[in-house]
C-alpha positions, 0 to 999 in steps of 0.5 A, a space after each residue: 474477477 479480481 483474486 481470479 484475475 491476480 491467480 492469472 497473473 501470478 501463475 501464468 505470466 510471474 516473469 513478466 511481473 516485476 516489483 520497482 523501486 517506486 512505491 504507489 498508494 493510494 490511500 481510502 480512508 484515514 481513523 482512529 482507532 480505540 487502542 491503536 490510534 490513528 490508523 490508515 487504509 489505503 491501497 498499494 499499488 507497486 512495490 512491498 511494504 515491510 515490518 519499520 519502513 518508512 511512510 510519509 503522507 500529505 496531511 493538511 497540516 503537512 507531511 505526515 512521517 510515521 
């Protein structure tokens, strides 16, 4: 259902879709993977992330900047 909804939004109403300067996301899980280090699973609501972008998250011991 989500795939169909995304397809319809991208093909039927592309002029009504827009990208905002503000990013919004929900953090689902933070875990440590051997060989990769700490990884974060998120759902990105608005925006577009690219390589070399800076991400700031709220952690238990203050902000996390990566």
